C-alpha positions as CSV (number, residue, x, y, z in Angstrom):
1,M,-8.6,1.5,-1.0
2,R,-8.0,2.8,2.5
3,R,-10.9,5.2,4.2
4,A,-10.4,8.1,6.1
5,D,-12.5,6.6,9.6
6,H,-13.9,3.3,8.4
7,P,-13.3,1.7,6.1
8,P,-16.2,0.0,4.1
9,S,-16.7,-3.4,3.4
10,R,-17.5,-4.7,0.0
11,R,-20.4,-6.0,1.5
12,R,-21.7,-2.8,2.9
13,F,-20.9,-1.2,-0.6
14,L,-23.1,-3.8,-2.2
15,D,-25.7,-3.0,0.4
16,V,-25.5,0.4,0.3
17,T,-25.5,0.4,-3.7
18,G,-28.6,-2.2,-3.4
19,A,-30.6,0.1,-1.4
20,V,-30.2,3.2,-3.4
21,V,-31.1,1.1,-6.3
22,A,-34.3,-0.4,-4.1
23,A,-35.2,2.9,-3.2
24,G,-35.1,4.3,-6.6
25,L,-37.3,1.3,-7.8
26,T,-39.6,1.7,-4.6
27,A,-40.2,5.7,-5.5
28,G,-41.2,4.9,-9.1
29,C,-43.8,2.6,-7.8
30,T,-46.3,4.9,-6.0
31,A,-50.0,4.7,-6.7
32,D,-50.1,7.1,-9.2
33,A,-47.2,5.6,-11.1
34,A,-49.6,2.8,-10.8
35,R,-52.9,4.5,-11.9
36,P,-53.7,2.5,-15.8
37,D,-55.7,5.8,-16.7
38,R,-52.6,7.8,-16.1
39,P,-50.5,8.2,-19.2
40,A,-47.1,7.3,-18.4
41,P,-44.5,9.8,-19.1
42,A,-41.9,10.2,-21.7
43,P,-38.8,8.3,-20.8
44,E,-35.9,11.0,-20.5
45,A,-33.2,11.5,-23.3
46,T,-30.3,10.2,-22.0
47,P,-27.3,12.6,-22.6
48,A,-25.0,12.1,-25.3
49,P,-21.4,10.3,-24.1
50,V,-18.6,12.5,-23.4
51,P,-15.1,11.3,-25.1
52,A,-12.9,10.2,-22.1
53,T,-9.8,10.8,-24.1
54,G,-7.8,13.9,-26.2
55,R,-5.5,16.7,-25.6
56,H,-7.2,17.7,-22.1
57,Q,-9.3,15.4,-19.8
58,A,-12.7,15.7,-20.1
59,G,-15.3,17.5,-17.3
60,I,-13.5,21.0,-17.8
61,T,-14.8,22.7,-20.7
62,L,-16.8,19.5,-22.3
63,P,-19.7,19.3,-21.8
64,Q,-21.2,22.8,-22.4
65,P,-22.9,23.4,-20.0
66,A,-21.5,21.1,-17.0
67,Q,-23.6,18.7,-15.8
68,P,-25.6,19.4,-13.0
69,N,-24.0,17.0,-10.7
70,L,-20.6,16.3,-8.8
71,L,-18.6,14.6,-6.8
72,A,-15.0,15.8,-5.8
73,V,-13.1,12.5,-4.0
74,V,-9.4,14.1,-2.6
75,A,-7.3,11.2,-1.5
76,D,-3.8,10.6,-0.5
77,L,-1.3,8.3,-1.8
78,D,0.5,5.2,-0.3
79,D,4.3,6.0,0.4
80,A,4.8,3.0,-1.6
81,A,2.8,2.9,-4.3
82,A,4.4,5.3,-7.4
83,P,2.2,7.7,-9.3
84,G,2.7,6.3,-12.7
85,P,1.0,3.1,-12.5
86,L,-1.8,4.0,-10.1
87,L,-3.1,6.9,-12.3
88,A,-2.6,4.3,-15.8
89,D,-4.7,1.8,-14.0
90,L,-7.5,5.0,-13.1
91,G,-7.4,6.4,-16.9
92,R,-8.3,2.9,-18.3
93,A,-10.9,2.3,-15.6
94,V,-12.3,6.0,-16.5
95,E,-12.4,4.9,-20.4
96,T,-14.5,1.7,-19.5
97,L,-16.8,3.5,-17.3
98,T,-17.4,6.2,-19.4
99,A,-18.2,3.6,-22.6
100,G,-20.6,2.0,-20.6
101,T,-18.6,-1.4,-20.6
102,D,-17.3,-1.8,-16.7
103,P,-19.4,-3.9,-15.2
104,R,-18.7,-2.0,-11.9
105,L,-21.4,0.4,-13.3
106,L,-23.8,-2.1,-12.1
107,G,-25.8,-1.7,-15.7
108,L,-26.3,1.9,-15.3
109,P,-26.0,4.0,-18.7
110,P,-23.1,6.5,-18.2
111,G,-25.0,8.7,-20.7
112,D,-22.5,12.5,-19.8
113,L,-20.4,11.1,-17.5
114,T,-17.0,12.4,-17.0
115,V,-14.1,12.0,-14.6
116,T,-11.0,14.5,-14.2
117,V,-8.2,13.5,-12.4
118,G,-5.7,15.8,-11.2
119,V,-2.2,15.2,-8.6
120,G,-1.2,17.5,-5.6
121,P,1.5,19.6,-5.5
122,R,3.4,16.9,-3.3
123,L,4.0,14.3,-6.5
124,V,4.0,17.5,-8.7
125,R,7.3,18.6,-7.1
126,E,8.3,14.5,-7.0
127,A,7.9,15.0,-10.6
128,G,10.1,18.9,-10.9
129,A,9.9,21.0,-7.9
130,S,9.5,24.0,-10.6
131,L,7.0,22.5,-12.6
132,P,3.4,24.3,-12.3
133,G,0.8,23.0,-9.9
134,A,4.0,21.9,-7.4
135,A,2.9,25.3,-5.1
136,D,0.9,24.9,-2.4
137,L,-2.3,26.7,-1.7
138,P,-1.5,29.7,1.0
139,R,-3.8,30.2,3.7
140,F,-6.3,32.8,4.0
141,S,-8.4,34.6,6.3
142,R,-11.8,33.0,7.4
143,E,-10.7,29.4,7.2
144,R,-11.9,26.9,9.4
145,I,-10.0,23.8,7.9
146,A,-8.9,20.7,9.6
147,P,-6.4,19.3,8.9
148,R,-7.7,16.0,6.7
149,A,-9.4,18.9,4.5
150,R,-6.3,20.7,3.6
151,G,-4.8,19.8,0.7
152,G,-4.0,16.2,-0.9
153,D,-2.6,14.1,-3.6
154,L,-4.9,12.8,-5.5
155,L,-8.1,14.7,-7.1
156,I,-11.0,12.5,-9.1
157,Q,-13.7,15.0,-10.2
158,I,-16.8,12.8,-11.2
159,C,-19.7,14.3,-12.7
160,A,-23.1,13.4,-14.6
161,G,-26.2,14.4,-15.2
162,D,-27.6,11.3,-13.4
163,A,-27.1,11.6,-9.8
164,L,-27.3,8.3,-9.2
165,L,-23.9,7.5,-11.2
166,L,-21.5,9.3,-8.8
167,P,-21.1,6.9,-5.6
168,V,-20.7,3.9,-8.1
169,V,-18.5,5.8,-10.4
170,A,-16.4,6.6,-6.9
171,A,-16.4,3.1,-5.7
172,A,-15.5,1.0,-9.0
173,L,-12.3,4.0,-9.2
174,L,-11.7,3.5,-5.3
175,D,-11.3,-0.3,-6.0
176,Q,-9.2,0.2,-9.0
177,A,-6.7,2.1,-7.0
178,G,-7.1,-0.3,-3.8
179,D,-4.6,0.3,-1.2
180,R,-3.0,2.7,-3.0
181,V,-4.7,5.3,-1.9
182,R,-6.4,6.9,1.1
183,E,-9.4,8.8,1.1
184,R,-9.0,12.4,2.7
185,W,-12.4,14.4,2.4
186,R,-15.5,14.4,-0.3
187,Q,-18.0,16.7,-1.3
188,S,-21.0,16.1,-3.1
189,A,-22.7,18.7,-4.9
190,R,-25.2,20.1,-7.7
191,R,-25.4,23.6,-9.8
192,G,-28.7,24.8,-10.2
193,A,-30.7,25.3,-13.9
194,N,-29.0,27.3,-16.1
195,V,-29.8,31.2,-17.2
196,A,-29.2,32.6,-20.3
197,V,-27.2,35.4,-19.9
198,G,-26.3,36.7,-23.8
199,E,-24.2,35.9,-25.9
200,G,-24.9,32.0,-26.4
201,L,-23.7,32.5,-22.6
202,T,-25.7,30.3,-19.5
203,A,-24.8,29.9,-16.1
204,P,-26.7,28.7,-12.6
205,R,-27.7,30.5,-9.9
206,N,-25.8,29.8,-6.6
207,P,-27.5,29.0,-3.7
208,L,-27.4,32.8,-2.8
209,G,-29.9,33.8,-5.6
210,F,-27.9,35.2,-7.9
211,I,-26.2,33.8,-11.1
212,D,-22.5,32.8,-10.9
213,G,-19.6,31.7,-13.2
214,I,-20.8,34.3,-16.1
215,V,-17.2,35.8,-16.5
216,G,-14.6,33.4,-17.3
217,P,-12.0,32.3,-20.3
218,H,-15.1,31.1,-23.1
219,T,-13.7,31.4,-26.5
220,A,-11.0,28.9,-27.7
221,A,-8.4,32.2,-27.9
222,E,-9.5,33.0,-23.9
223,Q,-9.0,29.4,-22.8
224,R,-5.3,29.2,-24.7
225,R,-4.2,32.3,-22.6
226,D,-5.4,31.5,-19.5
227,L,-6.9,27.8,-19.2
228,W,-4.6,25.8,-20.3
229,L,-0.9,25.0,-19.7
230,S,1.4,25.4,-22.9
231,G,4.4,23.8,-21.4
232,P,6.6,22.6,-19.9
233,P,5.7,19.2,-22.0
234,A,4.9,17.2,-18.9
235,V,2.1,19.4,-18.3
236,A,0.9,21.0,-21.5
237,G,-2.5,20.6,-22.3
238,G,-3.4,20.4,-18.1
239,T,-4.9,23.5,-16.0
240,I,-4.5,24.1,-12.4
241,A,-7.4,23.4,-10.4
242,V,-8.2,24.8,-6.8
243,L,-11.2,23.9,-4.8
244,R,-12.2,25.5,-1.7
245,R,-15.8,24.2,0.2
246,M,-17.8,27.6,1.8
247,E,-20.4,27.6,4.3
248,L,-22.5,30.3,3.6
249,D,-24.6,32.3,6.1
250,L,-27.8,32.3,4.2
251,P,-30.3,33.6,7.0
252,R,-28.1,36.8,7.7
253,F,-27.6,37.3,3.7
254,A,-31.5,36.7,3.2
255,A,-32.2,39.3,5.8
256,L,-30.6,41.7,3.5
257,S,-33.2,43.6,1.2
258,V,-32.9,42.9,-2.5
259,A,-30.9,46.2,-3.1
260,E,-27.9,45.2,-0.4
261,Q,-27.7,41.7,-1.5
262,E,-27.2,43.4,-5.1
263,A,-24.4,45.7,-3.8
264,V,-22.8,42.9,-2.0
265,I,-22.7,41.4,-5.5
266,G,-22.7,44.0,-7.8
267,R,-25.2,42.9,-10.0
268,R,-28.9,42.5,-10.2
269,R,-30.4,39.5,-8.9
270,A,-33.2,38.6,-11.1
271,S,-31.0,39.2,-14.4
272,G,-26.9,39.1,-13.7
273,V,-27.1,42.5,-15.4
274,P,-24.1,44.3,-13.5
275,L,-25.1,47.8,-11.4
276,S,-23.2,49.8,-14.0
277,G,-26.0,48.5,-16.5
278,G,-24.9,46.7,-19.8
279,S,-26.2,43.0,-20.3
280,A,-25.3,39.7,-18.3
281,A,-22.6,38.6,-19.9
282,S,-20.7,42.4,-20.4
283,G,-18.5,43.1,-17.7
284,P,-19.1,45.4,-15.0
285,E,-18.3,49.3,-16.3
286,L,-15.9,50.0,-13.1
287,G,-15.2,53.4,-13.6
288,A,-19.2,54.2,-13.6
289,K,-20.5,56.5,-11.3
290,T,-23.1,57.9,-9.9
291,P,-23.9,62.1,-10.7
292,D,-23.3,62.9,-6.5
293,G,-20.0,60.6,-7.8
294,R,-20.5,57.4,-6.0
295,Y,-19.4,54.2,-7.7
296,L,-22.7,52.6,-9.9
297,V,-20.8,49.1,-8.8
298,P,-19.7,49.8,-4.5
299,A,-16.3,49.9,-4.0
300,D,-16.3,46.7,-1.7
301,A,-18.7,45.0,-4.6
302,H,-17.5,41.4,-5.2
303,A,-18.2,41.8,-8.6
304,R,-15.8,45.2,-8.2
305,R,-13.3,42.9,-5.7
306,A,-13.0,40.1,-7.9
307,H,-12.7,41.6,-11.1
308,A,-9.7,40.5,-13.5
309,T,-8.5,43.7,-14.6
310,L,-8.4,45.3,-11.0
311,V,-6.5,42.4,-9.6
312,G,-4.5,42.5,-12.6
313,V,-4.7,38.5,-13.2
314,G,-5.9,36.5,-16.0
315,L,-9.5,34.9,-16.1
316,M,-10.3,31.8,-14.2
317,L,-12.7,29.3,-15.4
318,R,-15.2,29.3,-12.1
319,R,-17.8,27.0,-11.2
320,S,-19.7,27.4,-8.0
321,Y,-22.1,24.0,-7.0
322,S,-24.5,24.1,-4.0
323,T,-24.2,21.8,-1.0
324,D,-26.5,20.5,1.7
325,E,-23.7,18.8,3.7
326,P,-21.8,19.2,6.0
327,A,-23.3,22.3,5.9
328,P,-25.4,24.6,3.3
329,G,-23.0,26.3,1.5
330,L,-21.2,25.8,-1.8
331,L,-18.4,24.0,-3.5
332,F,-16.0,26.5,-5.5
333,I,-14.0,24.9,-8.3
334,S,-11.8,27.4,-10.5
335,F,-9.5,26.6,-13.8
336,Q,-6.4,28.4,-14.5
337,N,-3.1,28.2,-16.1
338,D,-1.5,30.3,-13.5
339,L,-2.4,29.2,-9.5
340,R,-2.0,33.3,-8.5
341,T,-4.7,33.9,-10.9
342,F,-6.5,32.8,-8.3
343,T,-4.3,33.6,-4.8
344,A,-3.5,37.3,-5.7
345,T,-8.1,37.6,-6.6
346,L,-8.4,35.8,-3.2
347,A,-5.7,38.5,-1.5
348,H,-7.6,41.2,-2.9
349,M,-11.0,40.0,-2.2
350,E,-10.1,39.8,1.9
351,T,-9.3,43.3,2.0
352,S,-12.8,44.8,1.6
353,D,-14.8,42.0,-0.6
354,A,-18.6,42.7,1.2
355,L,-19.3,38.4,-0.1
356,L,-16.5,37.2,2.2
357,S,-18.5,38.7,5.6
358,F,-21.1,35.7,4.7
359,T,-18.8,32.5,3.8
360,T,-16.5,30.5,5.7
361,T,-13.7,28.1,4.2
362,T,-14.0,24.3,5.9
363,A,-12.1,22.6,3.1
364,G,-9.4,23.3,0.3
365,A,-6.9,22.6,-1.8
366,T,-5.3,22.8,-5.1
367,F,-4.1,19.8,-8.0
368,L,-2.5,19.9,-11.2
369,I,-5.0,18.5,-13.7
370,L,-2.9,15.9,-15.9
371,P,-3.0,16.5,-19.4
372,G,-5.4,14.2,-21.6
373,F,-4.5,10.9,-22.9
374,D,-5.1,8.1,-25.2
375,R,-4.4,4.5,-25.5
376,R,-1.0,5.6,-26.8
377,R,-0.6,7.9,-24.3
378,P,-1.6,6.7,-20.5
379,L,-3.1,9.3,-18.1
380,G,0.1,10.4,-16.4
381,A,2.7,8.9,-18.8
382,T,3.7,12.6,-19.0
383,L,4.6,13.8,-15.9
384,F,5.0,10.4,-14.7
385,G,6.0,8.3,-17.1
386,R,4.3,5.0,-19.0
387,S,3.2,2.7,-16.5
């Protein structure tokens, strides 16, 4: 595997991993932990494993709710590398890693580890110019994206309850890929604690303090309609992902009063309830007005400008993860079966969404998330043939 800047040697990887493990061991050996008169804390329950195989890849709708830790790795394929054999190799590695049988896990239990793999528009066009996922993500306003942070051939999304797994699994998969890929950029991120929003749904808070990702295709019928690709056969069972890394102007947003913050978002900060009333899980009543004729959900509120009905598109499964590096902000990921669901929504937001003035996008890409796989049908086989 060729890294974008300074390729790490195997020794460097082992040194870093050893340092991480050693740091974890040292953290457990505090004075309080060693006191014999203190009861030992109960061990945390290991999350249930998530099957890697099936009609759909794991890490999209399963597990539910999503794991709190994510690492997204975006890479390019070498010109001489064939996508089919590479993807099949990655799929086999995903199976052994999630099953806990891969020695490259270094003895770490996989728990609820999931790995989701997607391919970029260039590779999709090689398989078929008219296939879903063949279109590049257009450019939008309020972007400051370096060339290496725009687009890419390969997405590896790694999610887990245990943050220690993420770099270890990424190293194993990139080792599996070898010189066939070159990393462009990566982003570690995490989700906040889940908050109950009603109707059996939960959602986390984002770095702005608001509950995020309430609206989405939650039911099986909604997911069939708006999330999963039904065809052509080569992509059936997959979906389209959009990644956008954004810096947030947190000091300027925090300087607003709570009422002003709520007007930007269109929901109550504490509860997630729309400013038009109802429950957090219910959609805003966009036509509701005050006695003097003002919209309860302001005309430039994010909840209005991004509303699927107002835009005229389907629902997208949206996830926002908090980031610290390279700057405080969030990593936004959406899954939908039509790229226009995202592009039309953002185009509608750009005209007057109050939230956008607090954001600057620093990375962006779209990927066809491949259909699920199993032993008889390797990862990527429906699109690129069997290895």
